[in-house]
N, C-alpha and C positions, 0 to 999 in steps of 0.2 A: 378537314379544317383548312382554311386558307393560310398561306404563309404569314400574312399580317396578323392573323389571330394567334398563331403559334408564338410569334414574336411578342405579342402583347401579353400572353400568358406567362412567358418567360420573364418579361419585365416585371409583371406583378409579383412573381415568385421572388425575384431579387429584392423588390421593394419590401416585401413582407419580412425577409430575413433581416434587412437593415432596420426596418421599423421596430421589430420586436426585440432586437438585440439590446439587452440591458434595461428593458422597460420596467422590470420589477426590482431594480437596484437603485439605491440612493447614491447615484454616481454624480460626476461633475455636471452633467446635463440637468439632472434633477435639482442639484444644489443651486445652479444658476437661476432656476425658477423659484425656489423656495427659501434661499438664504441670501443675506446681504453680501456684497462683494468682499468687504473686509473680513468677514467670517470665513468665506471660501478661501481667501488668501492664507489665513492662519491655518486652516485645515490642510490645505495643499502643502504648506511648508512641513507639517508633521508627516504627511504621507510620503512626500517626495524626498525630503532631506533628513527626516528623522528628528526634527526639532521638537522640543517639549510642547505639549498642547496647552495653550493659555487657559487657565482655570475660569476666566471670566466669560468665555464664549459658550459654555455648556447649555445655558438656558436658550440662547439664540438658536443653537443647532437643534436642540430638542423641539423647539417650536416649529422650525422648518421641517424637521423630520416627521413630526406629528401631522402637519398639514398635508404633506406628501402622502403619508400612509392613509389618512382619511380620504384623500382623493382617489385612492385605489380601493376604497371600500373596507379597509381594515378597521376592526373594532377593538383589537387587542394587540399588545406588544409583548415580546419576550426577550430575555437575555439568552442568546443561543450560545451554548458553551460545550466543551469537549472534556468530560470527566474521564477518569481512569478506566471506565468501562470499555473504552475504545470506540464508543458511539457518540452521538450528540445528545444534548439534553436541553429541555426548555420548560419554563413555567410561565403560563400566560396570565397577563393582567389586563383588565379592560381600561381603555382610555377614560371611561366614564366614572365620575365620582359624585356622590350625593352632597349637596350643601346642607346647612343646618335646617333650612326650611323644607328639606325633602326634595327640592328640585335638582335636576342633574346638571353637571358641568363637565365639559370635555377638557381633560387636563393631562399634561405630560411635561414634567419639569426636567431641568438639567440634572438634578440629583438622581432622578429616576433613569435618565439616560446613562449617566456615568457609573452608577453603582446599583446593584441588586443584592438581594439576600435570600437565595434559595437555601433550603434545609440541606446541610452538608453531611448529616449523620449517616444517611443510608447509601452514600456513594463510597466506592472503594477508597480507603485512605492509607492502608498499610500501617496502621498504628498512629498516624499523625493526629487523628481525631478519635476520641472516645465516643461511644454511642450517645451519651448524654450531652456531648458538646456539639450542638446542632448548627452553630453559626458558621456560615461560609459566605464569601462575597464574590459576586461577579463584577468585573471591571471592564468597561467599554474599551474595545480595541479600535481606535479610529482609522488604523491602516487597512482594515478590511471593511468594505462598505456594508451598511445595513441593506436588507433585502426583504421582499414580500414573499412569504411562503403560503401556498394554497394547500389547505387540508380539506379535500373535497372541493367545495366552492367557497369556503371561508378563508379570506386572506388574513394573515397575521404578520405584523412587523417584527422581523428578526434582527437583533442587534448582536453581532459577534463580540464575545467577551472572553476574558480570562476568568479563571475560577481559583480563588485562594482561600486559605483558612483564616480564622480570626487573628492568628499570629503571623500571617503572611506567607505560610508555606504553600507551595504550588500543589493544588489538588487536581490539576488537569494536564492536558497535553500541549495546550497553546502557550502557557506561561514560559516553560523552558525553551520553547522554540523562539519566542520573541526575545528572550534573554540571549540566546545563542546568536541570533541575527545581529544584535548590537555588538557582541563580542567579536564576531567575524568582521564586521565593518571596521572596528577600531584597529584590529590587527592588519587588515588589508591596507588601510590608510597609512599605517606606520611603515609598512614595507614599500609602498609606492612612493612615499616621501623620500626614502633613501635612494630610490632610483631617479626621481624627477626633481628632487630638491624642495618639493612642496607637496602637501597632500592634495588629493583631488577635491574639487568643490562639493560634489554630490556624495551621498552615502554609498558605500559599497554594499552589495546585497547578493544573496544566493538566489538563483533562479531555478525553477522546478517545472518539469513536465511529466506528471505521473501517468503512464499508460495503464489503463485498468482492464484486466481480463475478467471474464465472468461466463457462467453457463446459464442457459435458458432451457427450462423443461415445461411441459404442459402442466397446468395447475392440478388437473385431476390425478396425474401420476404422483405428484408431490403429496397430495392429501392421503394417498394410499400407502405412503412410506413413512412410518413413525420415526425412523432414523433421520430422514431429511427434515422433518418438521422439528424435531427436538435437538438435533446436533448439526444440521447443515450439510452432512455428508452421508453417504451410504455405508452403513456398517457391514452390510452383506451385499453381494452382487457378483455373479459370475461374468467374467469378461466375454462379450459376444464373439462369434466367429470373425465378424468384421467390425473393426473399430477405426483406428487411424492409420492402419498399415499402408494404405494407398496414398496417404497424404493429399487426398483429393478435397478435403474440406477447407484446408488452409487457403485463404484468399479466394475461395470459390464463389460462385454466383450466390447471392444472398436470397433466401426464400422470401416470397411476398409477405408472409405473416411476420417475419423477423424484420424486414425492411420497414414495415409499418411501425413496428415497435421502435426501431432505431430513429426513424424520422421524428416520432413523438418525443423521444429522449433528447434529440438535438434541439428541438424547439423549446423544450423546458429548460435546457441548459442555456441556450442563447438568451432567453428571457431574463435569466439570472446573471448574465454577463460572463458565463463560463465559456471559454473559447474552445468548445468541442470542435475538433478538426477532422479526425480520422475515424472510420468505422470499418470493420471487416470481420470475416470468419477467421477464427483462430485454428490451431492445429487439430484439436480434438473435435469430434462431432458434437454439435450443440454448444460449442464454445465460441466466444466472440470477444472483441476488444474495442474500446473507445479510448482515443488519445486526444489531449488538448494541445494548444499552443502554449509555449513557456510563459510563466508569470513569476512575479516575486514569490518566494517560497511560502510565506505566511498565507498569502491569498490563495496560492495554488493548493495548499493543504486544506483550507476551508472549502474551496471549490470541489476538491476530490471527495470530501465528506458529503457534500451536497449531491455529487454525482452518484455515489453509492445509494443514497436515499432515493434519488430520482429513478435509478435503474429498478429498484424494488417496487416503487409505486406504479411506474408505467407498466412493468411486467404484470402486476396484478390487474390493472385495467384491461389488459389484453389477454387475460386467461392464461398467463404464464407465471412462472416463478423464476426470479433471478437468484442464482446460487453464487455467493461470494466466498465460500469456503475455499481454502487453498487446494484441497484434494477431495472434491465431492464424489469422484468415481475412481476406484482403484484400477491401476494398470494402464491408464491413459493420461494424457497431458493434464497437469495441474495448473492452477491459475496464480499468477503473480501480479505485482504492480511495479513495473519498471520505472525506477526512481531516477529520472534524468536530471542531474545536478550540474549547475555551472555557476560561475562567479562573475559579477559584472559591477561596473562603476560608470556612472554617467552614460549608461546605455551601451558601453563597450564591454564585450565579453572578454574577460581576462584569460580564458582558456582557448582563445582564437589565436593561432600563430600570427605573428606580426609581419610588417612590411619592411622592417629595418632591423639591424643587429640589436639596437637598444630594446625595441619592443619584443623581439624574439627572446632576448635574455630574460626579460620580465616573464614572458609566457613559460619558459622552461623552469624558472624559479617556482612558479605556482604549481607546475606539474610535479616537480621534485618534492615540494612541500606535501602534496597529496600522497605521493608514494611513501614518504617517511611517516606521515600520520596514519595511513592505513595499515602499514606494517606494524607500527608500534601498538596500535589499538585494534588489531584484528579480532581479538577475543570479544571486545566490547561491541564491535560491529556485528558479530555473530549473535551477541546477546540481544541487541535491540530489534532483531527481526525474528526472534525465537517465539514460537507458539506451538501448541499441540497440533494445530492444523498445518503449519509450515514444516513441522518435522516430517510429515508424510510426503511433502513435495520436494524438499531440498535434495538434489542429487537424482531426481527422477526425470521423466521426459520434459524437455524444454525448461528445466530449472537448473540453476547453478548448484554445484555441490556445497556442502557445509564448509569446505576449505575456501577461505577468502584469498583471492589473487586478483591481480590487475592485468588487463589486456591493453597494450599500447599500440599494437600494429607494427609493421616492419619499419616504416619511416621514422616514427618517433623512437622506437627501440634502438634503431641504429644511432640516432643522435644521443640517446641516453648512454649507450656504450662508449661513444666518443667522449662524453663528459667524464665518465669514470676514468678514462685513460689520460685525459688531458683537457684539450679544448676542442669543442665541436666546430669543425671547419667546413664540413660538407654535409649534404643532405640528399638522400635518395629522392629523385624527382618523382612527382606523383604520376607523370605520364598522361597519355591520352588513350582512352578506351576505344579500340577499333571494333566495330560491331559486325564487320564482314558483309555488309550489304550497302551498295552505293546509295540506296534511297534513305538510309538511316544516318543521322548526323553523328559526328564524333563529339565526345564530351570528356572533360577531365575526370580522372579518378579522384575519389575522396582520399583524405590523408590516411585513413585506415579502412580495412574491411570491417565487417561486424563479426563479433564472436559471441554467439548466443549462449555458449556454455560458460562464459566468464561471469563471475559474480559482480565484477566492477570493470566495465569496458570503456576505454576512451574511444569516442566515436566522432572525432573531428574537432568538436568544440565543447564537449561536455563529457561527463562521466556517467555511465548508465549503471546504477546499482540495481541489479536484477533480482536480488534475493528477498526483497520486501514481499510479504504475502498479500494476496488480493483483498483480504478482508481487514487488513491492518491499517491503522492511521499512519500517514507518512511523517507525522510530527516527530516521533522519537528518533527514527533513522536520520532525519535531516538536522535535528538539534545536535545529534551526535556528530554527524559529518562536519557541521559548522564549527563545533568545538575542537574537533581533531585538527581541522585545517587551520583554525586560529592559532592553536598551540604551535603547529609546525611553522607557520609564518613568523610568529614571535621568536621562535628559536633561531630562525635564519636572521631575523632583524637583530637579535642580541649579538650574534657572531659578527655580522657586518658592522654594526656600530663599534664593537670592540676593536675589530681589525683596522678600520679606518681611523679610529681615535689614536691608534698606535702608529699611524702613518702609512698603512698599507694602501696600495692602489685598489680602488673599489672593484674593478672588473676582475683583477687577480684574486682578490679576497672572495668574491662571489664564486669564481671558478673553483677554488679550493673547497668552499662550503658545499657546493652542489656535487662535486666529485666525491666528497666524504659521504654525502647522503646516498648516492647511488651505490657506493661500495658496501655500505652498511645495510641498505634496505632493498637491494635488487632482487633478493630471494622471492619477493612477493610478485614480481613481474613474470607472467607466463602467457604466451601467445598461442598455445596449442589447445587441444581438446581436453577440457576439464572433466569429461565423463569417463576417460579411460582409466584402467587399473594402473597403467604406467605412471599417470600423474599422481595417483594416490601414493605410490611408492616414492616418487620424486619429491612430492611435497613433504613427506615424512623425513626424507634426507635433509631437506632445507630447513626443517624445524618449524614448519607452518602448522598451526593448530587445526585439528579436524574434529570439531565438536558436533556430534550428531543429534543430541537430544536437548530439549529445552531446559530440563532440570540441571544439566551440566552447564549449559551456555550462560544462564542468567547469573551464575556465580560471579561473572566478570563485572556485573553492575555495582557490586559492593567491594570490588578489589581496590587495593591501595592506589593503583594507577588511575582508576576511574574517579575515585573520590578526589584525588589531587587535581585531575583535569577539570571536572565540573566545578570544583570549589574555586579554582584559580579564576575562572571566568564568571563566577557567581550565577551559574546556570541552575545547578542543583546542589544543595548542601548534602552533607553526609546523611543527615536524618531523612531528607527527601529521597535520596538514593536508596536508603534502607527500606523506606516505605514502598518504593516501586519494586524492589526485589521481593518483598513480602506479597505484593499484589500479583506480580507475575507468577510467583510460585503457587499461590493459592488458586489463581485462575487456571493454571496448568493442571493442578491436582483435581480441581472440581470438574474440569472438562473431561479428564480421563474417567473420573468417577461416574458422571452422568452418561457418558458414552457407554461405559461398561454395563451400567444398569439398564440402559435402553437395549443394548445387545442381548442381555440376559432375558429381558422381558419379551423381546421379539422371538428369540429362540424357543422359549418355553410356551408362549401363548399363540404364536402364529405358525412358526416353522415346524415344530415338533408335531402338532396335531395334523398338519397337512402331510408330513412324511409318514406318520403312523397310519393315516387313512390310506395312503398309497400302498404301504407295506401290507395292510390288511387285505386290500383288493388283490394284491399279488398272491397272497397266501390262499385266498378263496379261489382264485383262478386256477392255481395249481391243484387244489383239492377237487375242484370241479372237473379238471382235465383227467385227474386220476380216476375219478368215478366214471368218466366217459371213456376210459381206456385210451387216453391221449398219447401214451407212449413217449417217443423221443421228444415231442414238443414240450414236455415238462422240463427238460434239462436246461434250456436257456432261461426259462422263467425262474427255476430254482437258483440259477447263478445270479440273476437280477435280484431276487429276494435276498440272497446272501450279501450282495453288495450293499443294498439299501439297509438291511438289518445291521450290518457292521458299522455303517456311517451313523445310523441312529444311536447305536450304543455309544459310539465315540462322542457324538454330540452331547448326550446326557452326561458323559464323563467330563467334558469340557465345561458344560454349564455348571456342574458341581464345583469344579476347580475355580471358575470365574466368580461364582457366588462366594466362595471362601476367601478369595483375594479381595473382593469388595468389602467383605466383612472386616478384614484386617486393615483396610485403607492402604493396601500395598500397591502403589502405582505401577511399579515395574512388573509385578506379577499380574496385575489387571491387564496391562498392555499385552503381555505374553499370551494370556489365555484368551483375550479378545481376538488376537491374531490366529491362534489355533482353532478357536470356535468358528471363525470366519472361513477358514480353509475347509472345515467339515461341511458347513452350511452351503458354501459355494459348490462343493462336490455334490451335495444332495440336490441342488438346483438342477444339475445336469442329469439327474437320474429320475426325479419325480415327475409324474404326469404334468404337462405344462398347464392344463386347465385347473389343476389342484394347487399350483404354487400360489401362495397367499398375497403376493405383492408384485407390482410392475418390475420387469427385468430391465437390465441395461439396454437390451436391443430395442425396447419400447421407448425408454426415456431419452436415449441419445439420438434416435432417428425419427421418432414420431412427435414432432413439435411444430 
């Protein structure tokens, strides 16, 4: 191909990327074509500044949105919401309505845009709704743009909404997030006003960049594994001789089948305005990651929910299955969702070190607020990332432990130490990285190194909360972080206002407040290896909580401190918190129950018959050898038969114990006997004839995709 042709192809590729980006989103470009200018201005004020949405513009917006959706071929619309299932939900309604004379009319009103009424009775409510109380409302969220979703070839207009009960309680994950965003903005404005003498003009907002990890396996393997189909993880599976020991999969060359999948995922994301930026192989074989550019947290959460759906759908189209469970394969790297959180106002990142003493004082104040909030509410942070799946991951390969700590890096830790002792006067310079080759350029070091073992790491201008599970919604963790930080900022503002009202110098008062924070909460700062046994002991000495299971962790959701925190900022009432505790507890217990029943079923109907068949073949072989005068050759076969027979007997013993635990609905006993049964079955997998084993093994699923 000629050079000019190559250049032309490249240009066309670039044109396609920019052309398709956001084409299925009712964004500003689409609004400019389908809405009057004064309507766009009102919507933009709501989106950019947080102004209340004028009630009289709903019909105009609905009409423009309808015409845009029809131009895309949509016949239906839906209020797209996020109930407490942790997934998304939608009920489709057609634009077409019959008139009295039987002729059709295309109709979509402002009322239909703003409010919907899906049946609320069958969604998890944790006691907020009785079964006979079916009414629930979806309410349009104008800060997250409507989009077109394709199911097969059929386009549907999706309108992001909150989901509330008849009496106004939050039945979803979006409503508390939106409430927390407003609370954080007010608290941030209040503190900045004390620094600058006036509040900033624009709204303050949390930004989020969720890095999504996932596994891909061939669909045929998936169909042959009932545990994957029913639970999302392998309940049995012997670790293969080679897995991730060589660390050769991480950032390795991406296979053609996978890159084809990734390219299709990127295109689908870009069409929806999702800023998919990075793709690569992750640590474990068959594990991968997709990461976006930062966005406002509400939109970022919506986009991440879309990304998870896109990953599943595109995988299916390519003969693959995307596994979003936190630990689909035992003994190798689990999957998380690195929740990169920062705080901004007027486009300025408040977690970015400043260029002058005033701005640096502001930066350090926000950092100290985060330190204080995270230490005070460490148990709550552990609770909002708790799940049966994440219990398998926390503390394992590539995952932070259940002990919550903060990594700051050497430079920032040095400044924090100085604040504790008095006034921060010096800073360790970042320095320049020498690469040792004259052909390579010098470049400045970042403020911190990365610490991938830390649950909450400061990485230069953001905090990376690494403990969120790959299949979880980011709404709960981010609503919690927003509330925690808002409370800490208000606490600092209270003390500053009181001190200055009494005549104290602002800077001296601030120094005393920050020094007290560091002295009280520095125990949560840890820059070392969170995986070591030494840190477990050190954390215990510091009094940091180490909550390893979901049933223990979620108790913090209804603690006095949590009720006061969320009540103060009107994010979740005591009743709403109690409902969530009930839902999380029930979800956890149900998950363990159906995992236990699936394991029992597989052991009895798949594994036991295969093992007994192999046992019988061994016994017959020994008998035949004996008849033929086989002599010494019988000895190893007898030993093998004894090993297999002992394992089979133990398997039946464990299936009996598991069955009994399930009958009593004893979650702890069920987990215990599931673990014991797995150990026996995995040992059998290493003994039974490979051709007789009834399901794909790890070596197949992790390497043949």
